Each structure stands twice: as structure tokens, then as C-alpha cells.
Backbone as CSV, one residue per row, in Angstrom:
resi,resn,N_x,N_y,N_z,CA_x,CA_y,CA_z,C_x,C_y,C_z
1,MET,6.370,-1.621,3.376,5.002,-1.680,3.871,4.401,-0.273,3.860
2,GLN,3.141,-0.176,3.449,2.493,1.125,3.338,2.068,1.658,4.706
3,ILE,2.227,2.940,4.880,1.808,3.607,6.108,0.286,3.672,6.127
4,ALA,-0.300,3.475,7.306,-1.754,3.529,7.458,-2.130,4.578,8.496
5,LEU,-3.192,5.297,8.215,-3.782,6.245,9.154,-5.038,5.584,9.714
6,ARG,-5.006,5.206,10.993,-6.168,4.583,11.642,-7.007,5.699,12.253
7,LEU,-8.226,5.799,11.747,-9.096,6.911,12.109,-10.485,6.368,12.426
8,PRO,-11.050,6.712,13.583,-12.414,6.273,13.862,-13.387,6.809,12.803
9,ARG,-14.303,5.949,12.369,-15.285,6.342,11.350,-16.049,7.601,11.781
10,ALA,-16.427,7.666,13.061,-17.158,8.833,13.561,-16.311,10.100,13.455
11,ALA,-15.006,9.966,13.628,-14.118,11.126,13.504,-14.094,11.629,12.068
12,LEU,-14.027,10.709,11.103,-14.033,11.129,9.700,-15.354,11.806,9.351
13,GLU,-16.454,11.269,9.844,-17.755,11.902,9.607,-17.782,13.304,10.213
14,GLY,-17.215,13.457,11.409,-17.133,14.771,12.036,-16.276,15.739,11.238
15,LEU,-15.177,15.238,10.677,-14.311,16.079,9.842,-15.047,16.521,8.581
16,HIS,-15.792,15.611,7.975,-16.560,15.970,6.779,-17.663,16.977,7.120
17,ASN,-18.324,16.811,8.263,-19.340,17.784,8.688,-18.716,19.150,8.921
18,HIS,-17.548,19.162,9.543,-16.817,20.412,9.795,-16.483,21.090,8.466
19,ALA,-16.031,20.303,7.500,-15.694,20.843,6.183,-16.938,21.379,5.484
20,GLU,-18.037,20.667,5.607,-19.305,21.095,4.988,-19.751,22.435,5.563
21,GLU,-19.662,22.566,6.885,-20.073,23.803,7.554,-19.171,24.975,7.187
22,ALA,-17.922,24.699,6.863,-16.965,25.763,6.537,-17.114,26.272,5.105
23,LEU,-17.738,25.475,4.244,-17.841,25.880,2.835,-18.366,27.297,2.706
24,PRO,-17.845,28.101,1.799,-16.882,27.766,0.753,-15.415,27.869,1.203
25,LEU,-15.196,28.140,2.496,-13.824,28.260,3.006,-13.225,26.880,3.232
26,GLU,-11.897,26.824,3.283,-11.230,25.586,3.685,-11.454,25.389,5.179
27,SER,-11.570,24.139,5.579,-11.668,23.803,7.000,-10.316,23.254,7.449
28,VAL,-10.133,23.182,8.764,-8.874,22.662,9.295,-9.128,21.977,10.633
29,ALA,-8.358,20.932,10.886,-8.404,20.225,12.165,-7.038,19.607,12.414
30,LEU,-6.720,19.416,13.671,-5.487,18.726,14.045,-5.849,17.345,14.570
31,LEU,-5.022,16.370,14.210,-5.234,14.978,14.602,-4.178,14.591,15.630
32,PHE,-4.623,14.025,16.742,-3.713,13.638,17.816,-3.803,12.141,18.071
33,GLY,-2.708,11.577,18.520,-2.655,10.155,18.820,-1.217,9.718,18.963
34,ASN,-0.913,8.549,18.389,0.435,7.994,18.489,0.809,7.282,17.205
35,VAL,2.101,7.143,16.988,2.621,6.399,15.843,3.137,5.070,16.369
36,LYS,2.667,3.984,15.753,3.079,2.628,16.140,3.551,1.922,14.884
37,ASP,4.861,1.772,14.748,5.466,1.169,13.553,5.035,1.958,12.318
38,VAL,4.262,1.335,11.434,3.825,2.025,10.213,2.365,2.455,10.310
39,GLU,1.833,2.489,11.537,0.459,2.933,11.742,0.429,4.238,12.522
40,VAL,-0.327,5.171,11.999,-0.588,6.428,12.676,-1.995,6.294,13.252
41,VAL,-2.091,6.228,14.577,-3.363,5.952,15.238,-3.929,7.250,15.812
42,VAL,-5.071,7.665,15.289,-5.720,8.895,15.745,-6.653,8.558,16.900
43,THR,-6.440,9.233,18.029,-7.293,9.031,19.197,-8.142,10.260,19.510
44,ARG,-7.762,11.401,18.918,-8.495,12.641,19.208,-8.381,13.577,18.017
45,VAL,-9.490,14.247,17.723,-9.543,15.223,16.633,-9.966,16.561,17.220
46,GLU,-9.251,17.612,16.870,-9.613,18.962,17.307,-9.996,19.781,16.082
47,LEU,-11.285,20.103,15.971,-11.781,20.933,14.878,-11.435,22.380,15.185
48,LEU,-10.876,23.071,14.205,-10.407,24.436,14.435,-11.001,25.407,13.426
49,GLU,-10.946,26.668,13.790,-11.363,27.728,12.878,-10.216,28.016,11.915
50,ASN,-10.549,28.203,10.667,-9.562,28.632,9.681,-9.416,30.142,9.823
51,VAL,-8.391,30.582,10.545,-8.230,32.019,10.790,-7.794,32.769,9.537
52,ALA,-7.399,32.046,8.487,-7.097,32.699,7.208,-8.387,33.083,6.497
53,ALA,-9.503,32.444,6.871,-10.806,32.710,6.249,-10.688,32.741,4.730
54,SER,-10.067,31.701,4.186,-9.765,31.644,2.758,-10.391,30.409,2.113
55,THR,-10.677,30.535,0.824,-11.186,29.394,0.059,-10.052,28.537,-0.485
56,THR,-8.817,29.017,-0.391,-7.687,28.288,-0.987,-6.526,28.045,-0.031
57,SER,-6.680,28.407,1.230,-5.615,28.148,2.199,-6.214,28.127,3.601
58,PHE,-5.406,27.687,4.551,-5.871,27.668,5.935,-4.745,28.110,6.846
59,ALA,-5.133,28.564,8.019,-4.183,28.909,9.074,-4.864,28.625,10.406
60,VAL,-4.057,28.254,11.373,-4.533,27.939,12.716,-4.044,29.029,13.657
61,ASP,-4.885,29.415,14.600,-4.480,30.376,15.617,-3.287,29.781,16.363
62,PRO,-2.117,30.442,16.333,-0.916,29.863,16.937,-1.040,29.633,18.446
63,GLU,-1.758,30.498,19.138,-1.929,30.312,20.582,-2.777,29.068,20.857
64,ARG,-3.835,28.900,20.088,-4.692,27.707,20.237,-3.890,26.446,19.934
65,GLU,-3.092,26.482,18.867,-2.275,25.328,18.504,-1.284,24.992,19.624
66,TYR,-0.651,26.005,20.180,0.304,25.797,21.270,-0.369,25.076,22.442
67,HIS,-1.551,25.555,22.846,-2.246,24.939,23.980,-2.656,23.501,23.667
68,LEU,-3.064,23.242,22.433,-3.421,21.875,22.044,-2.199,20.958,22.082
69,LEU,-1.055,21.464,21.646,0.172,20.664,21.671,0.617,20.374,23.103
70,MET,0.498,21.357,23.987,0.854,21.147,25.394,-0.096,20.136,26.039
71,ASP,-1.381,20.249,25.726,-2.374,19.309,26.250,-2.086,17.891,25.753
72,ALA,-1.725,17.774,24.486,-1.405,16.458,23.917,-0.217,15.840,24.647
73,GLU,0.781,16.653,24.916,1.963,16.153,25.628,1.570,15.633,27.010
74,ASP,0.701,16.372,27.697,0.233,15.941,29.019,-0.532,14.622,28.947
75,ARG,-1.196,14.371,27.833,-1.999,13.152,27.648,-1.173,11.980,27.112
76,GLY,0.090,12.230,26.796,0.909,11.178,26.201,0.629,10.989,24.723
77,GLU,0.107,12.032,24.094,-0.188,12.002,22.658,0.786,12.922,21.937
78,GLU,0.730,12.848,20.630,1.454,13.798,19.797,0.554,14.192,18.637
79,MET,0.878,15.302,18.010,0.138,15.668,16.811,0.608,14.726,15.708
80,VAL,-0.318,13.929,15.178,0.041,12.935,14.169,-0.468,13.308,12.781
81,GLY,-1.299,14.348,12.707,-1.821,14.703,11.398,-2.488,16.058,11.365
82,ILE,-2.613,16.550,10.151,-3.330,17.790,9.873,-4.379,17.461,8.824
83,PHE,-5.610,17.848,9.092,-6.711,17.666,8.151,-7.108,19.030,7.621
84,HIS,-7.386,19.108,6.344,-8.023,20.305,5.803,-8.785,19.941,4.546
85,SER,-9.655,20.848,4.145,-10.466,20.598,2.956,-9.958,21.452,1.805
86,HIS,-10.288,20.999,0.622,-9.889,21.679,-0.614,-11.111,21.912,-1.490
87,PRO,-11.100,22.998,-2.256,-12.154,23.167,-3.259,-11.890,22.277,-4.483
88,ALA,-10.659,21.887,-4.667,-10.228,21.062,-5.804,-10.067,19.618,-5.328
89,PRO,-9.651,18.699,-6.193,-9.458,17.306,-5.770,-8.527,17.185,-4.554
90,PRO,-8.682,16.096,-3.776,-7.931,15.934,-2.529,-6.487,15.492,-2.730
91,ARG,-5.668,16.422,-3.139,-4.229,16.169,-3.249,-3.511,17.455,-2.828
92,PRO,-2.284,17.334,-2.370,-1.577,18.511,-1.852,-1.332,19.569,-2.927
93,SER,-1.593,20.805,-2.552,-1.262,21.942,-3.413,0.219,22.264,-3.227
94,SER,0.734,23.176,-4.024,2.138,23.577,-3.859,2.348,24.203,-2.478
95,ARG,1.361,24.942,-1.990,1.452,25.525,-0.640,1.459,24.415,0.410
96,ASP,0.611,23.406,0.217,0.597,22.272,1.147,1.963,21.600,1.192
97,LEU,2.558,21.377,0.035,3.869,20.712,-0.012,4.918,21.506,0.763
98,ARG,4.890,22.832,0.639,5.830,23.664,1.416,5.575,23.485,2.916
99,ASN,4.301,23.504,3.294,3.961,23.378,4.713,4.191,21.968,5.247
100,MET,4.103,20.975,4.374,4.369,19.596,4.797,5.831,19.428,5.205
101,ARG,6.714,20.212,4.619,8.128,20.166,5.012,8.304,20.697,6.438
102,LEU,7.495,21.688,6.803,7.573,22.284,8.137,6.842,21.451,9.185
103,ASN,5.837,20.706,8.749,5.012,19.883,9.641,5.023,18.452,9.122
104,PRO,6.046,17.667,9.469,6.215,16.321,8.904,5.309,15.271,9.558
105,VAL,4.011,15.482,9.403,3.000,14.553,9.895,2.130,14.151,8.706
106,VAL,1.202,13.241,8.931,0.267,12.863,7.867,-0.666,14.038,7.585
107,TRP,-0.873,14.308,6.319,-1.807,15.347,5.896,-2.997,14.671,5.244
108,ALA,-4.167,14.866,5.814,-5.406,14.328,5.253,-6.145,15.482,4.586
109,ILE,-6.519,15.279,3.343,-7.158,16.335,2.557,-8.498,15.823,2.051
110,ALA,-9.542,16.592,2.321,-10.888,16.224,1.888,-11.358,17.183,0.809
111,SER,-12.164,16.650,-0.091,-12.729,17.466,-1.159,-14.111,16.945,-1.508
112,LYS,-14.954,17.865,-1.918,-16.298,17.518,-2.379,-16.412,17.839,-3.867
113,SER,-15.279,17.860,-4.557,-15.254,18.273,-5.966,-16.028,17.325,-6.874
114,THR,-16.251,16.090,-6.426,-17.005,15.128,-7.241,-18.458,15.010,-6.777
115,GLY,-18.847,15.823,-5.802,-20.222,15.800,-5.320,-20.390,15.195,-3.940
116,SER,-19.509,14.278,-3.551,-19.537,13.725,-2.195,-18.122,13.807,-1.624
117,TRP,-18.029,13.789,-0.320,-16.730,13.963,0.323,-15.815,12.779,0.050
118,GLU,-14.596,13.106,-0.340,-13.532,12.120,-0.530,-12.325,12.623,0.249
119,THR,-11.708,11.751,1.027,-10.527,12.130,1.807,-9.374,11.213,1.448
120,ARG,-8.238,11.832,1.208,-7.001,11.085,0.951,-5.951,11.598,1.925
121,ALA,-4.956,10.769,2.192,-3.912,11.148,3.149,-2.538,10.959,2.523
122,PHE,-1.603,11.807,2.951,-0.267,11.842,2.363,0.770,12.115,3.447
123,LEU,1.992,11.684,3.166,3.139,11.988,4.013,4.289,12.350,3.094
124,LEU,4.934,13.469,3.372,6.098,13.887,2.597,7.340,13.420,3.345
125,GLU,8.111,12.543,2.695,9.349,12.024,3.280,10.485,12.457,2.373
126,GLY,11.231,13.471,2.822,12.243,14.064,1.946,11.527,14.750,0.795
127,GLU,11.795,14.300,-0.418,11.101,14.840,-1.590,10.039,13.877,-2.112
128,ASP,9.842,12.757,-1.408,8.894,11.735,-1.854,7.544,11.910,-1.176
129,LEU,6.510,12.085,-1.991,5.149,12.174,-1.484,4.559,10.766,-1.478
130,THR,4.206,10.295,-0.290,3.690,8.941,-0.118,2.194,8.984,0.154
131,ASN,1.444,8.130,-0.534,0.025,7.962,-0.221,-0.082,7.167,1.069
132,VAL,-0.929,7.622,1.954,-1.163,6.950,3.226,-2.561,6.336,3.166
133,ARG,-2.628,5.056,3.452,-3.917,4.351,3.435,-4.720,4.757,4.667
134,ILE,-5.984,5.121,4.465,-6.873,5.453,5.579,-7.646,4.197,5.958
135,VAL,-7.515,3.809,7.224,-8.214,2.638,7.751,-9.225,3.142,8.773
136,LEU,-10.502,2.971,8.474,-11.544,3.415,9.400,-11.772,2.349,10.463
137,THR,-11.859,2.798,11.714,-12.034,1.866,12.830,-13.377,2.087,13.499
């Protein structure tokens, strides 16, 4: 059965707006919620500054990330995904693949390379890159 990322439609619109505002830099956000069987349910999105200030990579302030993770734990949530934008089509770069090994959550990647925002999601399981279906709620 295919893994699904359940994401509120308004959250995806907010992520796309965040990415638009960040252009030409990559944008980044952390997705919080819970995993239920083969569904990753997003209940909260935290839009973050790309402290790398790069057009081809992103970084999150480690202190900010730590506080968000502690807050999620207090809320009974976990970090279930990482969102970022790409200047190229929405698929993991070689750098993303390396980082996906360190952060084994769903990675949602948005791109406007075709003129309008397109977002795809992926999960790296071992050496297998799996497409994750995005279900808007």
C-alpha cells in the first residue's frame, strides 16, 4: 500500500506562498503531526527562514529546530516531514538524498519550474526512494 501525506489544502497554499516569497532562494518548513499506519497526517506547519540563504540548498537554525521539536513533543506530535522548494523540478537532489538518510521523514519538494507550483513528496527507505501520495484535506 502506498504511503500518503495528508495535508490541509490551506497548509499547502501557505507553503507555496512561503516559497514564492523566498524566491530566488529555497524556502523551508517543518511539518508536524502523527503517523497512522501508512498515513502521515500533518496537523501543523512551521515556516522557517533558510539560514543558508541559498538558491540551491537550505538550512534551518538549529536552536529554532530544537525548540520546535521540544514543543512538538509537548503537544504529542512528531516531526513528520520537511518541505522545501527547488529551482529545478520537484525531485530530490543528491544533497537531499544524503540529508534524507539523516532525517527519515517525508520530504515534500515544491517547484515552479513549469510556471505554477508543483509539489511532490518522497520517503527514502534504505536505498529505495518511494513516491508519497499527497492527499489534500
